[in-house]
Structures are given as C-alpha cells and as structure tokens.
N, C-alpha and C positions, 0 to 999 in steps of 0.2 A: 551507230546505233546497234549494229549485234554486237561490236566491241563492248560497248556499255552492258547489251542483257548477258554476256558472257562473264564480265565481268561483278557483276550483281548475282548471276550464280554461284560463280567460286564463293563469292562472299559467302553466301549463306551456307555453303557447303563448310565452308572454315567453321564459321558459328557454330553450325551442330556438330560438329566435330569436337570442340576444344572447350563449349561453352559446362562449365563445371556443372555438374550433377546437382538435379533439386532434388532435395531430401525430404522426407514430411516429419512437420512438428508433431507431437500427441497435442491435445484440446485440452486446455484449460477454462474454465467460464466460470468468473464469478460469479455470488450473488452476494450482495452485503445491503450496507441501508447506511444512515446515522447512527443507529441504537440498536437492540436488540428487537425490540416491536416490529421497525423496520425489516430487517432481515426476516424475520420470521413473517411476515405479510409478503415481501416477496417471493421468499421462497416459495408460500400456498400458491401464489399465482402463477408458477411455475408447473405445478402440478393439477391445479384447479382454475379452469376458466370462470365457473361460476360453484359456491359452496353451498347448496341450502343449510347445513347444520356446519356449526364452530366448536373444536371446544375451545374453553380460555382458561388460563392458569398463571396463575401470579408469576413475576417476573422471577424471582429469588425461588420458586417450587421448583426446583429438578427435579427431584423423586417424583413428584405430582406428573411433573409433564411427560416423563421418560415412562412412568408408568400407563400413562394414558395411550399413547402409542397403537398397541393392539385393537383397543376400546373406538380410538380415532379412524382407525383402517377400516372395522366393520359398519363403521359411520358413515364412512366415504367422506370423514370431516380433517380438514388440515386444522393443526394446534398451534394456537395462536398465545400470545403473552398480553399482560396488563399491568401497570400500575397498582397495588392493593387499593389507594385511596382513592383515586379516578381512572377512568378510561381513558387509556391512552392513543394520544391524538391518531397516530401512525396506525392502529389499531381499530380505531373509529372509521377511518378511511380505508381499510382492507375490508372493514364488515361490508362497508357502501358499496366497493368494487368487486365484491365477490355474490353479491346480491343473496347475502345471507338472511335464513326466515330464524333459524333458531340456535340458542348459544347455551352450550351445557357449562355451565362452572363448574372446575375441581379445586375442592380445597375450600375451607373455613371463610369467615370473613377477614381474618389477619392475612389471609392469602390478596384475597379480592372482597373487598367491603359489598356493603349493602349499598353504598353511593352508587360503585359500578352497575349493578344490577339496576339500578334506580334509571340510569344513565342508556343503560344496552333498553330498556323497556321503552323510553323517550324515543327511542328508535324504530318503535313499531315489531320489536322482537322477542319471540319467544324468550323466556329466561329459564333454566333451570337448574340445582346445584347438587353435585355429589358429595359429602363430605366423610368425615369419619375421624375420630377421636387423636388419630396421628398419621402418618405417610403411610404404614404400615396396616391402619384401618380403612385407609382411602382405598389402596392397593387393593386391596378387598372387595370393599363397595364397586369398586371398577369393574375388578372381576366377575359381579353377582349379576352386572350389565351386559356382561358378556355371552355371547352361545357357547353351550359347553363344549368342551373338548378334553380329549383324552391325555393332553400334556399341560405341562406349566413351566414356568423359568423363574429360577430362584437368582436373587440377587441381593448383595448386603445393599439396606436401605441407603447406604452413604457413599456406594460405590456408583456415583451417577454414571461415570464411562463407560462401565461393562453394561449396565443397564441400556444408556444407548447404542453400543455395538452389538445388541443382541435383538434389539426392538424391531427391525423390520423384518426378520428372518419371524421373530413370535408371531407379528401381526400376520403375517402370510399362512403360517400355520393355525393360528387362530385361539394361540395360548396368550393367557393373562400373564402379565409380570409379577409376581409375590415378590415381597419382601422382607427379608429377616437382619439379621445384625450379627455382631462378632460373640454372641456371646452364646448364641443357639437358635434353635427353631423356635422364630415367633408363634407365638399358641395361635394369633388371627390367621395368620398362614397354614398352620396345618390343621386347624380346622374347617378348611375352605379346600384343602385337599382333600381330606375325609370326606366331606360332605358332596365335594363334586366326582369322587372315585377315580381322582385321576391316578392312571397308572405307570407315568413316565415323566421327568424331570430333566432339566436341564440347568444345571448349575453355574454359574459365571461368576470365575474368581477363585483363587487361592485358596488355604483354609483359613488364613487370616480375616477373610470374608466371609466366608460359609464354613465352619469349622468341621471335623470329621464329627463331632456326635449327630450337627444338626443334618449330616451328608447320609448318616447313617439311619436317619428320620424318615427320610426320602423315600419316593415309590420308586422304584429303576432310575437310579440317579447316575447321569453322565453330567463330569465336570469339564470345563473350559477354561484353563489358565494360562499364566504367563510372567514373565518378567517383569511388565509392565503392560499400562492399557493398548498398548497401541500394539503387544504382541496378542494381548488380548483378542482385539477387533480385527487382525489378520488371521487369527484360527478360526476364530467364527467364522471368517468368510473361507477359510478352506474347510471347515467341518460341516457347513450349511451353508452351500452356494445359493447366494442369487445370480441374477444377472449384471452382466459387468458393462452393457454397451453405454452409461453413462455413470459412473461411479461418483457416489458422494464423497467429500471430503467436508472436515470440520475440527478444528482444534481442539485436542483432547480434552483441554480445560475450559473451554470455552461453552459449557453447557449449556446454556440458553440457546446459540445456535446450533450446538449438536440436536438438541430435543427436534430443532424445526426440521434437520436433517434427520432423522431418524424418521418425523413423518413422512416427508415426501418420498424417501427411499423406502420405505414400506409401502406408498400409495403406486409406486413404479415397481416394486420386485427389482430394485437396484440394493447393490452391494454399499455400506458405507464401512469406511475406513476412517482412521484418526490420522491427525499431523501435531507437529507442536508449532508453534507461532513460527521459528527460524528455518527450519529444514525438516523434509521428509524423514523421518526415524527411518533405521533399518529394516524392520520388523513389518513397516507398513512397503519399503522399497521391494522387499521379496516376494511379498504377496502379491504385488503389483509387477512385477518379472514374471512369477511363476505363471499367474493369469492372463499375463499380455493384454495388460489395461493400458488403453491410450486416451479415453475420454473421461473427464472431469467435470464434476460442477461443485464448485468449492466455497462454502458458506462463510463469510466473516471480512472485514475491513482490512484495510492494511496492516491494522494493531494487533490483528489476530491473528491472521494468515499474512506473513510478509511477502513483499513479490519475490524474494528468493526463494520461498515454495513454490507458487507460480509458475517462475521458471525452471525448478525442477520438474516440476508436473508436466511441461511443454516439450523439455528435454526427451529425445526416445531413448538416450542412455540410462534411461529411468528405472532402477530397478531388477540392469543386466548385471552379470558378476563379469569382471573382468580380473583375468590374472595376469601379473604384470612379474616379469622375470628379468631382475638384474642381473646380465651375467657374469660369469667369474665370482673372484672372492676369496678373502682372507691368503690363505697358501699361492691362490691363483691369481697372479694381480692382469691376466690377459694382457693384451697389447701396451706397451709400454714407449712412450717418445716426448720429444719437448717437452720435460719435467710431468705430464701426466700419467698415469695410471689408468689404463679402462674400466677396471675392477669398479673404481670412485665414479668416475663419470659416468658410468652405468647405473651406480645405486642412487647419485645425486639425482639426475634424471626420473628414475625410476619411482624414488620416494614423491618428489613434485608431481608426477604423471600421477600419482595413487591422490594426492591430496586435489589435484584439479577436479580428476574423475569422482571423485566422494564429493565435492563441492559441485558437480553437475545432476547427481542424484543415482550417480553408481553403486555397487558395490564391489569392493574392492578385497584381492588376495594378491599375497606377494610372495615369491619363494627365498628372498629373504630382506630384511628392514634394517641388516647391520653387516661388519665385514665377516660373513659367515661362508662358507662352502657348500654347497650340495651339488651333489652328480647330475649327470642328465638325468639318469635316468628318476632322480627322487624330483628333478623340477618337475618333468612330467606326469610323475605321480601326483604331485602335490595339485597340479593344474586341474587333474582327471576330479581328484578330491575335492576341490571346491565347487566342483561341479560347474564350471567356468562357462560363459558363452562364447568369450576368445582368450587367446594366449597371446601375449604379446613379449617376446623379449628382446631384450635391449641391451646392445652392444655399440663399439666401435671399432674402427677398422685400423689397419697398418700394412704398410707394403715395403719393400727395401729400399724403392723409389719415392724419395720425400717428395714429387712433386703430384703422385696419387693425392689426389682429394675428391670430395664429394660424398652425397650422402644416398643411400640406396636402401632399398626394403626386398627382402625376400620372401618367398613363399613355398609349400611344396603339396605335390599332387597327390599324396597318397590317400588323405583325408579331406573333407571337406573344401577340395580344388577350389571350386567356382568361389562360395564366399569368401577361402581365404585370400583369392586374387582380389576379389571387391574390396576386403579390408584393407591392403596391402596400398590399392589404387586410389584409396579413401587417405590416406596414410601420407604416402612420398611426399606429396606437393606439398601439403601442410608442412611437414618438415622441412621441405626444404625453403620455402617462403619463410619460416621463422627466423632461421638460422643464416641464409642466404647464402648458403652455398650450393657446391654447383651439384646439377641432378643428374645422377647416375642412374635413376629408373628403377623397375620393378623388376626381381627377377625371378628365377625360380633355384633351389638347391637341397639337398638332402641335409639339413643339419637337423641333427638329434633330436632338438626340443619342438621341430616343426614337422620335423616327419613323423613323431610319432604320436604327438598330441591329437587327439580324435576332434577336437573343436576349432573353427578356423584359427587358425595361428599366422603368424609374422614374425621376422627377426627384421630388427631395424639395426643399419648399421648407421648412426649418427653424424659421424664422419671419421677422417683418419689423423689420430693422435700423434704419425709419424709425417705429417703434413705441416708446415708452421702454419699456414693458410687456416687450416682446420682446428689446429691445437690454441690457435686464439680466440677463436669463436668458442670450443670446448670449455677453455678454461674460466666464462665468464657465467658466474649463477644467473645473472638477469637473461642472457641466451638459452642457457638449460631450461629456465620458466618459461621463457618463451616457446622452446621448443617441445616442453610438456603440454602447454597448451594447443598447439598445433597437435599433437598427439593424440590429444582429448577429444578435439574439434574434429577431427579424422575419423577417430572412433563413435561419435553421435552421428558422425553422417552417415557410415555403416548402417548402423540400425536404422536409422532414418530415412535409408532407400532399400531397407528390405520388407 
C-alpha cells in the first residue's frame, strides 16, 4: 500500500514537471445569421435585452445605415434592416424579441415601402420616418434630430467603409456623420455646419474622397486617411481610441454587417476594425498588436468572414512582429557538409517560417530573402528598426566529428533574458519533434545577434550539416516545412503563455 502511494505521488510529480505548458488563445466569437437581417437582429440582441426604439433601414441603404449610428446611439436604439417591399421575417421576430414600441424609418419609400409601415403598425408599433431628397439630404435631416455638438464627421457618401469605421467614435462624441462627394463640399452639408456653428470637423478618407477644396471649406478640419479601408479603420482606432475589451470585427466590404457592428460598438464604446474575407489585413494586425487586443466579436457567416480569419484572431501571435534572420548568405556560405551549404538551408527554412507565421496572423520582417549578406551589426539594426517583438536567427551546425548530431537552441542573458529563455523553451521541443532529431537542449551563448538584440531573441541550430543523419533530414523540403511549422507553433505558444 505504501509503495502504491509513493508510486502515485511520484507519477503526479513527473506529470507536473513534464506536462507541456498550457497557453491561452485569443477569444473570437462569431455573430452570424442566415442573412443580413438575422445578423443585424442577433447583433442587436448582444447589446440590448430590450430596445423600446429601433431604427429601420433598407437592406441596401448603406449610407443611411451608417449615418444613422450616432443618432441611434442617442436614442439608445439598434439599427435593423428590412426588404423594401415587405418587412423581413427575421426583423419582425427581432422587434418582438426586443419588445420594441417605436420604429423610426430612415429613407424614402424606395428603401422602405409604405407596405412595411402598414405591417409595423399592424404589430401595434409607433412608426415615423426621416427622409430626404438623397443620401446627403437625409444625413442632414438625421443630424437635425441629434443634440447640438461642436464637432461633425465628414465622409464621402459612397465611401461606406470610412463611415462605418468612424461611426462608434462619432456616436460617443455626439457628432453627426455628414456626407459629401468627390466634386466638393455638398451644399446640404455646408449649410448644416454653418447653421449649427460647428467648430471642428473630422474628415475620413483621402483627397479622392474629400478633395482639397472641400477640406479647405471645413471648420478646423483634421483628416484621417490611409492606403485602404483597413488602414483607415486602424488609424481611426489609433487616433480616437475606444475600449478594446471586446473589439468588433467586420468584413470591410460587407456593409450591412458593418453597420450592425458599428451600432453595437457605439453602444458599448468598443473599437471597430475591418478585415477581408480570407485573412486579417496587415494594417489591422498592426493595431491589434499595438493595442494588445485579444477578444473579438466577428460579424457575419463563413462566406463573409472565413474560418481562417477566426483562426488568426484566436492565435496569440496575431499582430506580433517576428524578425527572422536566416544566417550567413552570399560569399559567407556558413557550414558545409554532405552536399549542403548552411546559408541555403537557413534561407529555405526562414522563408517557410515567414509563410507559416504570416498565415497564423503575425507580421514578419527578414534580414534577407535571397542569397545576400548582411553584417551581424546590420542584422541587429534591422531587427530593431522593424520594432520586432522577437528575433529568431536560423542556423545549421557543424563539427569536425561527423557523429555529432542534433538540434539545439541558444539564448543570451544580456537583454530580455527571462523571455528569451521562455521563447527558446517553447521552440526547442517543437523543432525536435518536427525533425525527429536528437534533442541537444536549450543553452546560453553570446552569439552577436542574440547578445545585442534587445527584444527576446534566440538562435536556432536546426541540425549538423556535417552529420550524415542530420544532413539527410535537412535535405528534405518536406522536413524543412515541418520544421517551420514547429518553430511557428513554438512562437505562438510563447505569446500565449505571456
């Protein structure tokens, strides 16, 4: 009996010592539905248990929907959608579930017909309508229904993504979203700014959206622009920060879903970022990394936001910048043996690692992407200039004794010693598992690139090119791909354990 107890205790101790470290994933919760109407309703139900007032917009009236968000915020109302000709079934159900008493329709009968009004009244709802001659005029009339504010947001009436990205901030500030076009400042917008004595304006979009002439006619304007809609949204989040405790994400081209996202983000004071359907764009990754965002609510089904995007959002490497340094290059071949040049092995592994990390959601930078050479000092400087979160130098080993073989990882104690050790400990076993090589462990050494890099840094010795055993492994592109996957997984677990 005593023997059995001792054996049980020993087993528990061994398991505690050797159980792989658990790492936390980010959280990504999808809010979807069978169609845009259900998505809007399901989103509203996340923000409102009941909503006495609802703003109703035609299914394709994107400009109306995003112009409505600041007004909806002041009414404590979600924005729902309907077909023009008949009240959508999902919206009808949503109104009942939200225990709505009053519906404010935005737009004319071309967007939401009188038949819809009749159907709403048949549900014993109070119904009113805000309309205008066009989207610009409608935005003006919506703004008139809002409390006076000293600021306003100006966007191009056809640049829906720009309006969506700024809508939560505009709502929190009480700023109306006013529309113009690429020709210049619309008279409707100019008149409201003058009549309301607006003192400051935020312009969203570049000069192709709101031109210089229009910009010059605005009171104390500030412009936020970018190379694309994702960068614009990211810059808005950086310049006008809201909470990020559960950031909302929407496809930058799925405007109906994005309007619903803007509505709930405004309600909760949360940041809204944009993605595309297949991968999280680099601009979005950068702001996620900078703000250390780890919890996301994603609007739309898999046809709008793929499972790959969800996987990237869940991966703790998302938005982290990884500097990859394939050792040697050009005239510096590195170790030579069994038909292998170290510089070539390092580069192939480095390129495959870059691909794997990019697929996982990281941002990557490399010291070289072809057969070129950089000094050790230049490599360190490149890592620093990239503002990298970690530095990974890839090498292959050599020894006069051809029987020497195996995989090992080095770190230095000069800077970020604790995190460098942790990074090494996460990568080393995954390299060994990927290659099936001898585990030579984690060691310290003062190699220049890891000694003088100030971020967590490791130097990987993937195998010995002078060993027939390791050389056979390293000659295989499949093995190098598995190695890259193992390293990438190690990097993810490192960030997940922080």
